[in-house]
C-alpha positions as CSV (number, residue, x, y, z in Angstrom):
1,M,-139.8,-176.3,-196.9
2,G,-143.5,-176.5,-198.0
3,I,-145.2,-176.6,-194.7
4,I,-142.6,-174.2,-193.2
5,Q,-143.1,-171.6,-196.0
6,T,-146.9,-171.9,-195.9
7,Q,-147.2,-171.5,-192.1
8,T,-144.5,-168.8,-192.0
9,I,-146.4,-166.7,-194.6
10,K,-149.7,-167.2,-192.8
11,G,-148.2,-166.5,-189.4
12,T,-146.4,-163.4,-190.7
13,I,-149.6,-162.0,-192.3
14,Y,-151.5,-162.4,-189.1
15,S,-148.6,-161.1,-187.1
16,Y,-148.4,-157.9,-189.2
17,L,-152.2,-157.4,-188.8
18,G,-151.5,-157.6,-185.1
19,I,-148.6,-155.2,-185.4
20,A,-150.9,-152.7,-187.2
21,I,-153.2,-152.9,-184.2
22,G,-150.3,-152.9,-181.9
23,F,-149.0,-149.7,-183.5
24,V,-152.3,-148.0,-182.9
25,I,-152.2,-149.2,-179.3
26,T,-148.5,-148.7,-178.4
27,A,-147.6,-145.7,-180.6
28,L,-150.8,-143.7,-180.8
29,L,-153.1,-144.5,-177.9
30,F,-150.9,-145.5,-174.9
31,P,-148.6,-142.4,-175.1
32,R,-151.6,-140.1,-175.3
33,I,-153.9,-141.8,-172.8
34,L,-151.6,-143.3,-170.2
35,S,-148.7,-141.7,-168.3
36,T,-145.2,-143.2,-169.0
37,G,-145.4,-144.7,-165.5
38,E,-148.7,-146.5,-166.3
39,I,-147.1,-147.8,-169.5
40,G,-144.2,-149.0,-167.5
41,L,-146.5,-150.8,-165.1
42,L,-148.1,-152.8,-167.9
43,K,-144.7,-153.7,-169.3
44,L,-143.5,-154.9,-165.9
45,L,-146.6,-157.0,-165.3
46,V,-146.0,-158.7,-168.6
47,S,-142.3,-159.1,-168.1
48,F,-142.6,-160.7,-164.6
49,S,-145.5,-162.9,-165.6
50,I,-143.6,-164.3,-168.6
51,I,-140.6,-165.2,-166.4
52,F,-142.6,-166.9,-163.7
53,A,-144.8,-168.7,-166.3
54,Q,-141.6,-170.1,-168.0
55,L,-140.5,-171.4,-164.6
56,A,-144.0,-173.0,-164.1
57,S,-143.5,-175.1,-167.2
58,L,-140.7,-177.0,-165.4
59,G,-139.0,-177.5,-168.7
60,F,-141.7,-179.8,-170.1
61,L,-142.2,-177.6,-173.2
62,N,-138.8,-178.8,-174.2
63,V,-140.0,-182.4,-174.0
64,I,-143.0,-181.6,-176.2
65,N,-140.8,-179.8,-178.8
66,R,-138.2,-182.6,-179.0
67,L,-140.0,-185.9,-178.2
68,F,-143.5,-185.4,-179.6
69,P,-142.6,-187.3,-182.8
70,Y,-142.0,-190.4,-180.7
71,F,-145.4,-190.1,-178.8
72,R,-147.4,-189.1,-181.9
73,D,-150.6,-191.3,-182.1
74,K,-153.9,-189.5,-182.1
75,S,-156.0,-192.7,-181.3
76,S,-154.2,-193.0,-177.9
77,G,-154.2,-189.3,-177.1
78,H,-150.6,-189.2,-178.2
79,N,-149.7,-191.8,-175.6
80,G,-150.9,-189.6,-172.7
81,L,-148.4,-186.8,-173.3
82,L,-151.0,-184.1,-172.6
83,F,-151.9,-185.7,-169.3
84,I,-148.3,-185.5,-168.1
85,A,-147.9,-181.9,-169.5
86,L,-151.0,-180.8,-167.6
87,A,-149.9,-182.4,-164.3
88,V,-146.4,-180.8,-164.7
89,T,-147.8,-177.4,-165.4
90,V,-150.2,-177.4,-162.4
91,A,-147.4,-178.4,-160.2
92,G,-145.1,-175.8,-161.7
93,F,-147.7,-173.1,-161.3
94,I,-148.1,-173.9,-157.6
95,L,-144.3,-173.7,-157.2
96,S,-144.0,-170.5,-159.3
97,V,-146.7,-168.7,-157.3
98,S,-145.1,-169.9,-154.0
99,G,-141.8,-168.4,-155.3
100,L,-143.6,-165.2,-156.1
101,E,-144.9,-165.0,-152.5
102,L,-141.5,-165.5,-151.1
103,L,-140.0,-162.8,-153.3
104,K,-142.9,-160.4,-152.8
105,P,-141.2,-158.5,-149.8
106,L,-138.1,-158.0,-152.0
107,L,-140.1,-156.8,-155.0
108,I,-142.0,-154.4,-152.8
109,S,-138.9,-153.0,-151.1
110,N,-137.1,-152.6,-154.5
111,N,-140.0,-150.8,-156.1
112,A,-141.5,-148.9,-153.3
113,D,-139.8,-145.6,-154.2
114,N,-139.4,-145.6,-158.0
115,S,-142.3,-147.8,-159.0
116,S,-145.0,-147.6,-156.3
117,L,-147.7,-148.3,-159.0
118,F,-146.2,-151.7,-159.7
119,V,-146.3,-152.5,-155.9
120,E,-150.0,-151.6,-155.9
121,Y,-150.9,-154.0,-158.7
122,L,-148.4,-156.8,-157.8
123,N,-151.1,-159.4,-157.2
124,Y,-152.3,-159.2,-160.8
125,L,-149.2,-161.3,-161.6
126,I,-151.0,-164.5,-160.2
127,P,-153.7,-164.7,-162.9
128,L,-151.3,-163.6,-165.5
129,I,-148.8,-166.4,-164.6
130,L,-151.7,-168.9,-164.6
131,F,-153.0,-168.1,-168.0
132,T,-149.6,-167.5,-169.6
133,S,-148.4,-170.9,-168.3
134,F,-151.2,-172.8,-169.9
135,F,-151.1,-170.8,-173.1
136,N,-147.5,-171.8,-173.5
137,L,-148.4,-175.4,-172.9
138,F,-151.4,-175.5,-175.3
139,D,-149.4,-173.5,-177.9
140,S,-146.5,-175.9,-177.8
141,Y,-148.9,-178.9,-178.0
142,I,-150.8,-177.6,-181.0
143,K,-147.6,-176.6,-182.7
144,A,-146.3,-180.2,-182.4
145,L,-149.5,-181.1,-184.3
146,F,-148.2,-179.0,-187.2
147,D,-150.4,-176.0,-186.5
148,A,-148.0,-173.1,-185.6
149,V,-150.4,-170.4,-186.9
150,I,-153.3,-170.5,-184.4
151,G,-151.2,-169.5,-181.4
152,T,-149.8,-166.6,-183.4
153,V,-153.2,-165.5,-184.4
154,L,-154.4,-165.5,-180.8
155,K,-151.4,-163.9,-179.3
156,E,-150.5,-161.4,-182.0
157,L,-153.9,-160.5,-183.3
158,V,-156.9,-161.5,-181.2
159,Q,-155.2,-160.4,-177.9
160,R,-154.4,-157.0,-179.3
161,I,-158.0,-156.5,-180.5
162,F,-159.2,-157.1,-176.9
163,I,-156.6,-154.7,-175.6
164,L,-157.6,-152.1,-178.2
165,A,-161.2,-152.4,-177.1
166,V,-160.2,-151.9,-173.4
167,I,-158.0,-148.9,-174.0
168,V,-160.7,-147.2,-176.2
169,M,-163.4,-147.8,-173.5
170,Y,-160.9,-146.4,-170.9
171,Y,-160.3,-143.3,-173.1
172,F,-164.1,-142.6,-173.2
173,S,-164.2,-142.9,-169.4
174,F,-166.3,-146.1,-169.2
175,F,-164.2,-147.0,-166.1
176,G,-161.2,-145.9,-164.1
177,F,-157.6,-147.0,-164.2
178,E,-158.1,-149.9,-161.7
179,M,-160.7,-151.5,-163.9
180,F,-158.6,-150.8,-167.0
181,V,-155.7,-152.9,-165.5
182,L,-158.2,-155.7,-164.6
183,L,-159.6,-155.8,-168.1
184,Y,-156.1,-155.5,-169.6
185,T,-155.2,-158.6,-167.5
186,A,-158.3,-160.4,-168.8
187,A,-157.4,-159.5,-172.4
188,L,-153.9,-161.1,-171.9
189,S,-155.5,-164.2,-170.4
190,F,-158.4,-164.8,-172.8
191,P,-156.4,-166.3,-175.7
192,T,-155.6,-169.3,-173.4
193,I,-159.3,-170.1,-173.1
194,I,-159.8,-169.9,-176.8
195,L,-156.8,-172.1,-177.5
196,L,-158.2,-174.7,-175.1
197,M,-161.6,-174.6,-176.9
198,I,-159.8,-175.1,-180.2
199,L,-158.0,-178.2,-179.0
200,I,-161.3,-179.6,-177.7
201,M,-163.0,-179.0,-181.0
202,K,-160.1,-180.6,-182.9
203,G,-160.5,-183.7,-180.7
204,E,-156.9,-183.2,-179.5
205,F,-157.7,-182.5,-175.8
206,K,-157.5,-186.1,-174.7
207,V,-156.4,-186.4,-171.1
208,Q,-155.6,-190.1,-171.1
209,L,-153.2,-192.0,-168.8
210,P,-149.7,-192.2,-170.3
211,N,-148.1,-195.1,-172.0
212,W,-145.8,-196.2,-169.1
213,T,-143.7,-198.4,-171.4
214,L,-142.9,-195.5,-173.7
215,L,-142.3,-193.2,-170.7
216,K,-139.9,-195.8,-169.2
217,K,-138.0,-195.9,-172.5
218,F,-137.5,-192.1,-172.6
219,R,-137.3,-191.6,-168.9
220,K,-133.7,-190.4,-168.9
221,E,-134.1,-188.2,-171.9
222,I,-137.3,-186.6,-170.5
223,T,-135.5,-185.9,-167.2
224,D,-132.6,-184.3,-169.0
225,L,-134.9,-182.3,-171.3
226,C,-136.9,-181.0,-168.3
227,I,-133.8,-180.0,-166.3
228,Y,-132.2,-178.3,-169.3
229,G,-135.6,-176.9,-170.3
230,I,-135.9,-175.2,-167.0
231,L,-132.5,-173.7,-167.3
232,I,-132.7,-172.7,-170.9
233,G,-136.4,-171.6,-170.6
234,F,-135.7,-169.4,-167.7
235,G,-132.5,-168.1,-169.3
236,G,-134.2,-167.3,-172.6
237,I,-137.1,-165.5,-171.1
238,A,-134.9,-163.6,-168.6
239,I,-132.8,-162.5,-171.6
240,I,-135.9,-161.0,-173.2
241,Q,-137.4,-159.4,-170.1
242,I,-134.3,-158.5,-168.0
243,D,-133.6,-155.1,-169.7
244,S,-137.0,-153.7,-168.8
245,I,-136.6,-154.9,-165.2
246,L,-133.1,-153.4,-164.9
247,V,-134.3,-150.1,-166.6
248,N,-137.0,-149.9,-163.9
249,K,-134.5,-150.7,-161.2
250,Y,-132.0,-148.0,-162.2
251,L,-134.2,-145.4,-163.9
252,G,-137.8,-145.9,-162.6
253,L,-141.2,-146.8,-164.0
254,S,-141.5,-143.7,-166.3
255,L,-138.4,-144.4,-168.3
256,T,-139.4,-148.1,-168.4
257,G,-142.5,-147.0,-170.2
258,I,-140.5,-144.9,-172.7
259,Y,-138.1,-147.8,-173.2
260,A,-141.0,-150.3,-173.8
261,T,-142.6,-148.0,-176.4
262,N,-139.4,-147.6,-178.4
263,F,-138.6,-151.3,-178.0
264,F,-141.9,-152.0,-179.7
265,F,-140.7,-150.5,-183.0
266,A,-137.5,-152.5,-182.9
267,T,-139.4,-155.8,-182.3
268,I,-141.4,-155.2,-185.5
269,I,-138.3,-156.5,-187.3
270,L,-138.5,-159.9,-185.6
271,I,-142.2,-160.6,-186.4
272,P,-141.5,-162.9,-189.5
273,S,-139.2,-165.1,-187.5
274,R,-141.7,-166.0,-184.8
275,P,-144.0,-168.2,-186.9
276,L,-140.9,-169.6,-188.7
277,I,-139.3,-170.7,-185.4
278,K,-142.6,-172.2,-184.2
279,I,-143.2,-174.5,-187.2
280,A,-139.4,-175.1,-187.8
281,T,-139.1,-176.5,-184.3
282,T,-141.5,-179.4,-185.2
283,I,-140.0,-180.0,-188.6
284,L,-136.4,-180.0,-187.3
285,A,-137.3,-182.4,-184.5
286,E,-138.6,-184.8,-187.2
287,A,-135.4,-184.2,-189.3
288,W,-133.1,-185.0,-186.4
289,K,-135.1,-188.1,-185.7
290,R,-134.2,-189.3,-189.2
291,N,-130.7,-187.7,-188.9
292,D,-131.4,-185.9,-192.1
293,L,-128.6,-183.3,-192.1
294,K,-129.3,-182.4,-195.7
295,E,-132.8,-181.1,-194.9
296,I,-131.5,-179.3,-191.8
297,R,-128.8,-177.6,-193.8
298,M,-131.4,-176.5,-196.4
299,I,-133.7,-175.1,-193.7
300,Y,-130.8,-173.4,-192.0
301,Q,-129.7,-171.6,-195.2
302,K,-133.1,-170.6,-196.4
303,S,-134.0,-169.3,-193.0
304,S,-130.9,-167.1,-193.1
305,I,-131.5,-165.6,-196.5
306,N,-135.3,-165.0,-196.1
307,Q,-135.1,-163.7,-192.6
308,A,-132.2,-161.4,-193.5
309,L,-134.1,-160.1,-196.5
310,I,-137.2,-159.1,-194.5
311,G,-135.3,-158.1,-191.4
312,I,-133.0,-155.7,-193.2
313,L,-135.9,-154.2,-195.2
314,L,-137.8,-153.5,-192.1
315,F,-134.8,-152.0,-190.3
316,I,-133.9,-149.6,-193.0
317,G,-137.6,-148.8,-193.5
318,I,-137.9,-147.8,-189.8
319,W,-134.6,-145.9,-189.6
320,V,-135.2,-143.9,-192.7
321,N,-138.5,-142.7,-191.1
322,I,-137.1,-142.3,-187.6
323,D,-137.7,-138.6,-187.4
324,S,-141.3,-139.0,-188.5
325,I,-141.9,-141.6,-185.9
326,Y,-141.4,-139.0,-183.2
327,M,-143.9,-136.8,-184.9
328,I,-146.4,-139.6,-184.5
329,I,-145.6,-140.4,-180.8
330,P,-145.0,-137.7,-178.2
331,R,-141.6,-136.0,-178.3
332,E,-140.7,-137.1,-174.8
333,F,-140.2,-140.6,-176.2
334,E,-137.4,-139.4,-178.5
335,V,-134.9,-140.1,-175.7
336,G,-135.2,-143.8,-176.8
337,K,-134.3,-143.2,-180.4
338,W,-131.0,-145.1,-180.2
339,V,-132.9,-148.0,-178.5
340,I,-134.6,-148.6,-181.8
341,F,-131.3,-148.5,-183.6
342,F,-129.3,-150.9,-181.5
343,I,-132.2,-153.3,-180.7
344,G,-133.2,-153.3,-184.4
345,L,-129.7,-154.0,-185.6
346,A,-129.4,-156.8,-183.0
347,N,-132.6,-158.3,-184.4
348,V,-131.3,-158.1,-188.0
349,F,-128.1,-160.0,-187.0
350,D,-130.2,-162.5,-185.1
351,M,-132.3,-163.2,-188.2
352,A,-129.4,-163.2,-190.6
353,T,-127.7,-166.0,-188.6
354,G,-130.7,-168.2,-189.2
355,I,-132.5,-170.4,-186.8
356,N,-129.3,-171.7,-185.1
357,A,-130.8,-171.8,-181.6
358,V,-133.7,-174.0,-182.8
359,I,-131.3,-176.4,-184.6
360,I,-129.2,-176.8,-181.5
361,Q,-132.2,-177.2,-179.2
362,T,-133.7,-180.0,-181.3
363,S,-130.4,-181.8,-181.9
364,P,-128.9,-184.6,-179.8
365,K,-126.5,-182.0,-178.4
366,F,-129.3,-179.8,-177.1
367,K,-127.5,-179.4,-173.7
368,I,-125.0,-177.0,-175.2
369,N,-127.8,-174.5,-175.9
370,T,-128.2,-174.2,-172.1
371,L,-124.5,-173.1,-171.7
372,I,-124.9,-170.6,-174.6
373,T,-128.1,-169.2,-173.2
374,F,-126.5,-168.6,-169.8
375,I,-123.5,-166.9,-171.5
376,F,-126.1,-164.7,-173.2
377,L,-127.8,-164.0,-169.8
378,F,-124.6,-163.3,-168.0
379,L,-123.5,-160.8,-170.8
380,I,-126.8,-159.0,-170.9
381,V,-127.1,-158.6,-167.1
382,I,-123.5,-157.4,-166.7
383,L,-123.7,-155.1,-169.7
384,N,-127.0,-153.6,-168.6
385,I,-125.7,-153.0,-165.1
386,L,-122.7,-151.3,-166.6
387,F,-124.4,-149.3,-169.4
388,I,-127.8,-148.2,-168.0
389,P,-126.4,-146.0,-165.2
390,W,-123.9,-144.6,-167.7
391,L,-126.0,-144.2,-170.9
392,G,-129.6,-144.5,-169.7
393,I,-132.0,-146.5,-171.8
394,T,-129.6,-146.3,-174.8
395,G,-127.2,-148.4,-172.7
396,A,-129.9,-151.1,-172.5
397,G,-130.0,-151.2,-176.3
398,I,-126.3,-151.4,-176.6
399,A,-126.1,-154.2,-174.0
400,S,-128.6,-156.2,-176.1
401,F,-126.8,-155.6,-179.3
402,I,-123.4,-156.8,-178.0
403,S,-125.0,-159.8,-176.3
404,V,-126.8,-160.9,-179.5
405,I,-123.6,-160.6,-181.6
406,V,-121.5,-162.7,-179.2
407,T,-124.0,-165.5,-178.6
408,N,-125.1,-165.9,-182.2
409,S,-121.4,-166.0,-183.2
410,I,-120.9,-168.8,-180.7
411,R,-123.9,-170.8,-182.1
412,Y,-122.6,-170.3,-185.6
413,F,-119.1,-171.6,-184.8
414,Y,-120.5,-174.5,-182.8
415,L,-122.8,-175.7,-185.7
416,K,-120.0,-175.1,-188.2
417,Y,-117.5,-177.2,-186.1
418,K,-119.9,-180.0,-184.9
419,Y,-122.1,-180.6,-187.9
420,R,-120.5,-178.6,-190.7
421,L,-123.6,-176.5,-191.0
422,S,-123.5,-172.8,-192.0
423,P,-126.4,-170.5,-192.8
424,F,-124.4,-168.0,-194.8
425,H,-124.7,-167.7,-198.6
426,P,-123.0,-165.2,-201.0
427,K,-126.5,-163.8,-201.5
428,L,-126.4,-162.3,-198.1
429,L,-123.8,-159.8,-199.3
430,W,-126.1,-158.8,-202.2
431,I,-128.9,-158.2,-199.6
432,V,-126.6,-155.9,-197.6
433,L,-125.6,-154.0,-200.8
434,I,-129.2,-153.7,-202.0
435,S,-130.3,-152.4,-198.6
436,G,-127.6,-149.7,-198.7
437,I,-128.9,-148.6,-202.1
438,A,-132.5,-148.6,-201.0
439,F,-131.8,-146.7,-197.8
440,F,-129.8,-144.0,-199.7
441,A,-132.5,-143.6,-202.3
442,A,-135.1,-142.9,-199.7
443,Y,-132.8,-140.9,-197.4
444,V,-131.9,-138.3,-200.1
445,I,-135.6,-137.4,-200.7
446,P,-136.3,-133.9,-199.4
447,R,-138.3,-133.9,-196.2
448,F,-142.0,-133.0,-196.5
449,D,-143.8,-130.9,-193.9
450,N,-146.7,-133.5,-193.7
451,Y,-145.0,-136.3,-191.8
452,I,-147.6,-138.9,-192.8
453,F,-147.1,-138.1,-196.5
454,D,-143.3,-138.1,-195.8
455,V,-143.5,-141.7,-194.3
456,I,-145.6,-142.9,-197.2
457,I,-143.2,-141.5,-199.9
458,R,-140.0,-142.5,-198.2
459,S,-141.3,-146.0,-197.4
460,S,-142.5,-146.6,-200.9
461,V,-139.2,-145.6,-202.4
462,C,-137.2,-147.6,-199.9
463,G,-139.4,-150.7,-200.3
464,G,-139.8,-150.3,-204.1
465,V,-136.0,-150.1,-204.8
466,F,-135.2,-152.9,-202.3
467,M,-137.8,-155.4,-203.6
468,G,-137.2,-154.4,-207.2
469,L,-133.5,-155.3,-206.9
470,I,-134.2,-158.4,-204.9
471,L,-136.6,-159.7,-207.6
472,T,-134.3,-158.6,-210.4
473,F,-131.3,-160.5,-209.1
474,H,-133.3,-163.5,-207.9
475,I,-132.0,-163.3,-204.3
476,S,-134.7,-165.6,-202.8
477,D,-136.5,-168.4,-204.6
478,E,-139.4,-168.2,-202.2
479,V,-139.9,-164.4,-202.7
480,N,-139.7,-164.7,-206.5
481,A,-142.2,-167.6,-206.4
482,M,-144.6,-165.6,-204.3
483,Y,-144.2,-162.7,-206.7
484,K,-145.0,-164.8,-209.7
485,N,-148.0,-166.4,-207.9
486,L,-149.3,-162.9,-207.0
487,I,-149.0,-161.7,-210.6
488,K,-150.9,-164.7,-211.8
489,Y,-153.6,-164.1,-209.2
490,I,-153.9,-160.4,-210.2
491,R,-154.1,-161.3,-213.9
492,F,-156.7,-164.0,-213.3
């Protein structure tokens, strides 16, 4: 767990620095500077570009994640794997943009009334698809080289710094909204250029012809991984972005902006899992190569305990301060209060069930993940179609919650049945009990008129009680070890 723990901690630190900047952007500046419709536009541009960029990969990211250990050889440019990846991504980008052009009349007709602003800026999707596609490629490649942190730094921190600069300049009227969208697009694209430069400086951007003998050996597996990678990649991204698209379809761009802002608070809970998943993918691929089920089981259980610990702490910390959140952002966003609750609870359950999707995806039975992903996609589309017209944006949150519970349960029972792997440990019950105590301790504090002071006091009590009990009962070896190292550092 050494490299996983180290890179997860580093990635989480950088992610939360990015979240701090993201909070300033999403919670403080966007609602006060942009209209809800303009916020919805930015969300839709990102959502569609991520979906089309995932299609542009043609599933080859799946090949890098799973087969890189077999190609690993720096002297030969890792047997030309980057050459193939670049060629596939270029071809995929051309196909993806062609698909966008074919769908453009449909996108225009569907958004002409409720989301005319999106129609006006539709062409901005092309550069976003291009740079997102190559960022995904370079990030997967450098992650396979056991560096899962740099992509997180660029996407979670550096990108947000650029966006912050752009929104501040827009606020002070350095330019109009059209230039703001252009520079916002540039801010989203710039991390790709930086990541390319880092690969070049590391001596890892070697575009050499592939080892045809090795390619022939893995031809069938590469084909299968690409086919299933396209399916699971599209399904996975669609799952993440489909709620915003359907909210826009049924409720319009303004409520999409409100949904996106509330969704931001719920996604704070998932931040620690992102660097963990990135580095664990590489480590698990190596473990499956050795058929080391003991290491896989250990990673699975530790990921469950540590993710549940931080996920539940963040969830109760957000929910105990929920009323103060709507003192920070404009009151018109309060209609999305229960979006935070249901999406947040879904994220907690996702983290508590461990990195089950990554284990299945890197296993010899990776194809089953495609079926599970499409069950997830089917559920979330149907439930959103049913719930959004009935319950508004809260319905989108409930749809996500139910879908996450069902699909993670399927993954759990599959790994339990097939490999006798389970993430659950009795300590999880202790975490739930401790979280209840911490939440109650913070909830019963009388509310202060100064909402900033109220957030500080309530969060301090909640976090202090929670972490105090976690350390006292030694719930997580990693957390206790980090605490001891911190105490030694302070005393030194």
